[in-house]
Backbone bond lengths (Angstrom), bond angles and torsions (degrees), N, CA, C in turn:
res aa  C-N    CA-C-N  psi(-1)  N-CA   C-N-CA  omega(-1)  CA-C   N-CA-C  phi
1 M - - - 1.448 - - 1.487 104.05 -
2 D 1.346 110.83 140.44 1.464 119.66 178.81 1.528 113.64 -91.08
3 V 1.329 117.91 151.29 1.415 118.90 172.97 1.586 106.62 -104.57
4 R 1.291 119.79 133.53 1.458 122.00 -178.62 1.477 107.52 -106.23
5 I 1.400 117.04 120.16 1.410 125.13 -176.47 1.441 111.53 -102.74
6 Y 1.322 124.41 127.16 1.407 127.27 169.57 1.526 108.47 -79.67
7 V 1.313 116.08 132.73 1.456 125.96 -178.15 1.546 106.59 -123.94
8 G 1.299 118.60 111.03 1.440 119.82 -176.47 1.530 113.23 -118.99
9 N 1.272 116.59 -178.31 1.489 126.60 -179.42 1.550 112.59 53.93
10 L 1.358 112.93 40.85 1.505 118.71 -179.87 1.580 107.46 -84.35
11 A 1.227 117.58 153.40 1.450 124.43 171.53 1.503 106.06 -70.53
12 K 1.426 115.51 143.54 1.475 118.11 179.00 1.458 116.13 -61.46
13 S 1.343 116.12 -16.53 1.471 119.22 177.86 1.435 115.81 -88.32
14 T 1.358 117.49 -1.92 1.441 123.63 -178.24 1.553 111.61 -63.26
15 T 1.336 116.80 136.39 1.446 120.65 178.06 1.503 112.14 -110.30
16 Q 1.390 114.93 164.06 1.447 119.42 -178.39 1.463 109.40 -66.54
17 E 1.286 118.34 -33.04 1.488 123.20 -178.49 1.633 107.31 -65.02
18 E 1.248 118.52 -40.14 1.494 121.00 -179.59 1.551 108.70 -65.68
19 I 1.321 116.23 -42.04 1.508 119.04 -177.05 1.499 106.02 -70.06
20 N 1.361 119.81 -40.69 1.459 122.27 -179.09 1.479 113.46 -62.48
21 T 1.304 115.04 -41.91 1.487 122.46 -178.67 1.557 108.50 -66.70
22 L 1.389 118.98 -44.22 1.447 121.49 -177.61 1.504 108.69 -61.93
23 F 1.377 117.06 -50.64 1.547 118.49 -173.95 1.440 109.78 -72.68
24 A 1.352 120.91 -29.43 1.510 119.67 179.43 1.536 111.13 -65.61
25 T 1.272 123.07 -14.37 1.460 121.78 170.01 1.496 112.87 -72.21
26 A 1.307 119.07 -17.45 1.429 125.71 -179.60 1.568 111.67 -97.81
27 G 1.295 115.55 -14.25 1.419 120.77 -176.76 1.468 117.00 154.75
28 A 1.307 121.88 -175.17 1.501 123.53 -178.25 1.517 107.07 -69.53
29 V 1.331 113.39 139.90 1.519 121.41 176.73 1.472 105.95 -110.57
30 T 1.329 120.18 125.95 1.433 125.01 178.22 1.486 109.61 -80.54
31 S 1.434 112.99 -49.79 1.466 116.73 179.78 1.471 109.78 -158.24
32 V 1.338 116.37 162.05 1.470 125.53 176.37 1.519 106.71 -130.05
33 D 1.296 118.53 122.54 1.421 122.69 177.43 1.438 110.69 -116.76
34 L 1.363 118.10 91.30 1.492 123.02 176.38 1.526 109.41 -80.65
35 V 1.313 118.59 123.57 1.439 121.91 -179.87 1.479 110.91 -80.31
36 M 1.263 118.42 118.99 1.545 124.56 -178.35 1.500 113.14 -104.36
37 D 1.361 115.21 148.33 1.410 122.63 174.29 1.569 109.26 -78.67
38 K 1.237 119.26 123.07 1.456 119.48 -178.51 1.535 113.77 -63.69
39 G 1.348 114.43 -33.78 1.435 120.12 -175.22 1.570 115.78 -75.85
40 T 1.375 112.84 -37.73 1.404 117.05 -178.62 1.540 114.04 -101.49
41 G 1.302 116.68 -25.95 1.437 124.16 -177.31 1.546 112.95 83.05
42 L 1.326 113.61 8.12 1.461 119.11 179.50 1.500 108.51 -102.03
43 S 1.342 111.11 163.57 1.458 120.55 -179.88 1.583 109.49 -61.92
44 K 1.340 112.97 145.01 1.493 113.99 172.86 1.492 111.53 -86.03
45 G 1.219 118.51 1.03 1.452 121.76 174.03 1.560 115.63 99.60
46 F 1.368 117.42 8.46 1.393 117.75 173.02 1.555 109.15 -148.53
47 A 1.317 111.90 166.91 1.480 120.38 -174.10 1.589 108.74 -152.20
48 F 1.278 112.97 165.84 1.476 119.04 174.28 1.555 104.97 -124.69
49 V 1.348 112.83 129.05 1.551 119.14 178.17 1.518 108.50 -114.83
50 S 1.338 115.94 124.78 1.395 121.02 178.38 1.530 109.89 -100.92
51 M 1.400 116.55 126.34 1.438 116.74 178.46 1.555 103.87 -134.64
52 P 1.346 115.22 153.65 1.453 119.18 174.12 1.541 113.06 -54.71
53 A 1.293 118.58 147.12 1.433 120.55 -177.32 1.569 106.83 -58.54
54 Q 1.295 114.91 129.15 1.501 117.82 -178.53 1.522 107.39 -139.76
55 A 1.305 113.28 175.80 1.416 121.70 177.10 1.549 114.27 -60.40
56 D 1.336 121.12 146.02 1.433 122.03 -176.87 1.551 110.95 -57.94
57 A 1.286 116.46 -29.04 1.460 119.65 -175.52 1.621 110.05 -63.87
58 T 1.307 111.88 -38.22 1.469 119.28 178.13 1.541 110.65 -65.77
59 R 1.341 116.46 -42.56 1.487 116.62 179.05 1.488 110.07 -66.50
60 R 1.384 114.66 -41.92 1.513 115.81 -179.68 1.530 109.68 -58.61
61 S 1.289 115.55 -38.87 1.483 122.27 -177.61 1.551 107.17 -62.37
62 A 1.332 116.10 -45.41 1.479 118.86 179.04 1.540 111.51 -60.86
63 C 1.354 113.30 -42.28 1.514 116.15 -177.99 1.557 109.03 -70.43
64 S 1.244 125.10 -34.37 1.470 125.83 177.81 1.511 110.62 -66.16
65 M 1.382 112.11 -40.30 1.547 116.53 178.66 1.491 108.17 -62.62
66 L 1.336 116.24 -43.68 1.493 120.69 -174.43 1.554 108.29 -64.34
67 I 1.329 119.61 -42.38 1.464 123.65 -179.84 1.489 109.12 -61.74
68 H 1.390 116.88 -45.76 1.494 121.93 -179.12 1.587 106.83 -60.13
69 W 1.374 114.94 -47.94 1.405 120.10 -176.62 1.545 114.54 -57.90
70 Q 1.381 115.39 -40.20 1.440 125.71 -179.64 1.550 106.81 -62.09
71 I 1.273 113.37 -46.66 1.528 118.94 -174.20 1.572 106.48 -58.64
72 I 1.319 111.98 -51.91 1.432 116.66 -174.77 1.491 113.32 -67.71
73 R 1.325 116.04 -35.57 1.501 120.74 174.96 1.508 113.77 -64.54
74 S 1.358 114.15 -39.43 1.522 117.33 -172.72 1.573 106.05 -73.63
75 R 1.352 114.62 -24.82 1.573 116.75 178.70 1.532 107.93 -76.84
76 S 1.264 118.40 -24.94 1.507 120.47 -177.23 1.468 111.80 -86.34
77 T 1.377 120.25 -16.04 1.396 120.08 -169.98 1.571 110.68 -103.35
């Protein structure tokens, strides 16, 4: 059974590939669904990442990496 993780507060320029790469460092990624604005073609700023059910420590690791990545990314944009 997969765990579906909500990922919010993303930059509009974020791509599915970037999210997939980030979460893959914490474990297998089943899918990434980046929600896009049909009018602009840009990200709406949130996504859903599906990963196989894993220990809480692995999910916490993925979340901490995402927070670190967002801080670095926000400083560079």
